[in-house]
N, C-alpha and C positions, 0 to 999 in steps of 0.2 A: 322694473325700475327700482333700484335700491334707494333707501331714504336716510341713510346715516353715514357719517364720515368713516367709521370703522370698516363698513362694507365697501365703500368707495375705495379706501386705501388698499384693501386686499385685492379688489378687482384690478387696480392699476398695477400693483406689484406682480400679480400673477401674469398679467399680460406682458409686462416688461420682460420677465424671465422667458416667456414663450417667444418673444421677439429676438431673444438671444443675448439680452443683457446679463451681465454677471451678477449684479446686485442692484437693488433699488431701495432707497430710504427717503423719508419725507421729513421736512422740518418746516417750522413756521417762518413765513416771510417777515423778517424784521431787521433792524439795524444790527450790523456785526460790531458790537461795541469792543469786544476783545481784540479784534483784528485791526481796528482803526489806528492805534498808535504804532503797531508793528509795520503796517504798510507805509505810514508816514516816515518812519525811521529808515526803512529800506530805500525809499525814494530819496530821502535827504542824503543818504550815504552814497547815492548814485550807483547802487547795485544793479539798476536797470540799464545802465549804459546808454546805448543808442536806441533803446526801446522807448522812445519818447511818448508813445501812445499810452504807456503805463501811467503817465502823469495826468492824463485826461480822465474826466468823469470820476474824480475821486469819490464824491458822494454816492454816485450810482454804484460803484464797486462795492460799497458797504451797505447799501439798502436796496433790495430788489423791488421795493414798492415804488422806487423812482424810475424803474425800468418798465414795469408792467402796472398799468392802472388797476387798482383794486386787488393787487396781488395778496394772496393769503398763504400760499404754500409753495415751497421749493421742493420739487421732486428731483432727487439726485440719482444718477445712474452711472454704472461703470460697465465698460465693455472690454473684455479680455483681448489682448493682442500677443500674448506670449507664444513663442515658438522655439522649438529645439533645433530648427534648421540653422545651419551656420554657413558662412562664406567658406568656400573650399580653400582658397589661398590665404594663409594667415598673414601674408605680407601685403595683401591687396588693401586699397582704401576701404575703410570700414563704414558701414551704414547702420544706424540705429534700428533695432527690431521694429519699432513702430512704423518705420517708413518702407518696410519690405513690400507691402502690397498697395492697394488702392488708397486714395486720399480718405483718411478717416473722417474728415468733416462731412463729406458726402454720404458715406456709409451710415454714420450715426444720425445725420439729419433725416435720412429716409426712414430710419427706424422710429425717430421721434414723431415724424408726421403720421406714421401708422398708429403710434400710441395716442396722439391727440385725437385722431379719427375714432379710435376705440372708445376713448373717454366720452366723446360727443354722442356716439351711438348707444352707449350703455349707461351713461350717467346723465347726460344732458348737455346743453350748450355751455361752453366754457371759453373764457377769454384768457389767453396766455401766449407765451413765446418760448421757443426752443433755443437753447444756447449750447454751442459746441466750440469752445475755445476761440470764439470770434467776437465777443462782446465783453464789456466790463463786468464780469462775474468772477468771484473768487471760488473757483471750483472746489479746491481742497477744503476750504473752510466749510462750505455747505455739505460736502460729503462727510466730513467729520461730524457736523451737527446732525446729520441724518443717520449716523450710526454705522456707516460703511467701513470706517477705519480710523486710524490715527495718523498724524503727520510725523513722518520719521525725521531723523537727523539730517537726511539728505533732502529734506523738504518735499519728498514724494508722499502721497497717501499710501498707507500700507494696510492690508487686510490680513487678519490672522489666518484666514483660510485660503487666501488667493494671492498673497504677495503684493506686488506693486506694478506689474506689467499690464496696466489697463488704462483706458481712456476714461475721462469723466465728462459728463454732460448734465444739463438741467432742463427741466420744464418748470417755468414759473407761471402759476395759474391762479385764478381768482376763486378757486374752489377750496372750501375748508375741509381739511383731512385730519386723520389721526397722525400725530407727530411721534417719530421715533426718538429714543433717548440718544443724546450725543455720545460719541465714543470718547470716554474720559481717560482711559488708561493708556499710558505710553509704554509700549512693550519693547522699546529699543533698549531699555535698561542701561547698562554700562558699555554696551557695544559701540565701537567707534570705527568699524570696518570701512564705512563709506568715507568718513573724514580722512582716514589713513590712506585709502586707495586713490583718492582724487589726485591726478598728476599735476594739476594746476593750483591745488589748494583753494578751490572755489568755495568749498563749504567752510565759511569763516567762523561759524559757530553752529551748534545744533539748531536745525530748522532754518538756518540763514545761509542762502547761496548768493555770493557776489557774482551776478550774471556776467560781469565784464571779464571774469576769469574762467567761466564755465565753457567747456568744449562745445556743448550744444549751442550756446550763444555765439561763440567764435566761428562756428561752421555754418550757422543758419542766419542769425540776426545781424551780425556784424557785416556791414557793407564795405568797410575799408579793409586794408591788409591786416592780417593777423599780427599783433605786436611781436617783436623779436623775442621777448622774454618767454613766450609760449610756444614758439615754433618747434622746439625740440621736445615738447611735452605733449604733443597732440596724439601720440600713440596710434598713428595711422587713421584716426577718425576723420572722415570726409564729410559726413552729414549726421549730426547728433552725436550722442555718446551714451553708452549703457553701463559704464563702469560702476557707478555708485549703486545701481540696482543689481548688477551681476554679483557683486560681493555681499549683498544683503542676505543674511541667514533666512529671513522670512520668505525669500523667493524660492526656497526649496519646496514651498507649497504651491508654487505657480503650476498651472495646468495648461497644456497646449490648447490654444483656441480652436474653435470649430467654424470660424468665419471664412468662407471661401474668398471673400474680397480681400482678406489680409494675407493670402498665400503669396509667397515671394514672386515678384515679377520675373518673367522669363529672362534668364541670363544674369540676373542680379547676383546670385550666389556664386557665379563663375567668374566674377570680376578678377582681373589680374593686375599686378602692379604696373 
């Protein structure tokens, strides 16, 4: 049984990598003061559109201690989904890479359950919750605080070594751990490829996406008919969109994932128009 936070942290990170996670960083569970005005402004500008759930639990989105009693640490994890597989017919309805395989929520939750079990077996009883894009947690803010990467102009989290084609998840626990340094440097520089490439001009400012214009929103979240102003700008996307990531220079460092569950479903790459 280890007895200090540095050793606990190393144990957790090593096990996370063994389970297949791309990266693991740890930050202190506290109020996200810097993100509060940004989130409020984004909501006030109605950039969330019909995603009304984003208006709920405003305080909990900014403070993990309101989600988990006694929370002390946020363990941020990334899981690679990048693939070089492509749909055969360039004119077929396009699907975002992240949706090629099985439901990532299930895949990641299973890994997080294993990680919690490992913590309890090797460190001791722990109280906490796992989060995979299904609760009021600001994934990218915590990943940045945990040192995994910076938030790019397309609002995706970007890693210098792995690009941005990865999922984010968290374990919020009542365990005191060693905290990583936040990722402070913005390596986007003067590049504007993502802003220039977006066919609907959804990236209205660096790090600000108007969801009501985003193709991912229009093909997934929007329950009504796609507005006429966007119908000729969809670039054949049927589910999601990868344009702002595909053009990002940092994704030249993306490596093909090794997760069997994310292999393309049978027949998906052979879709025709």
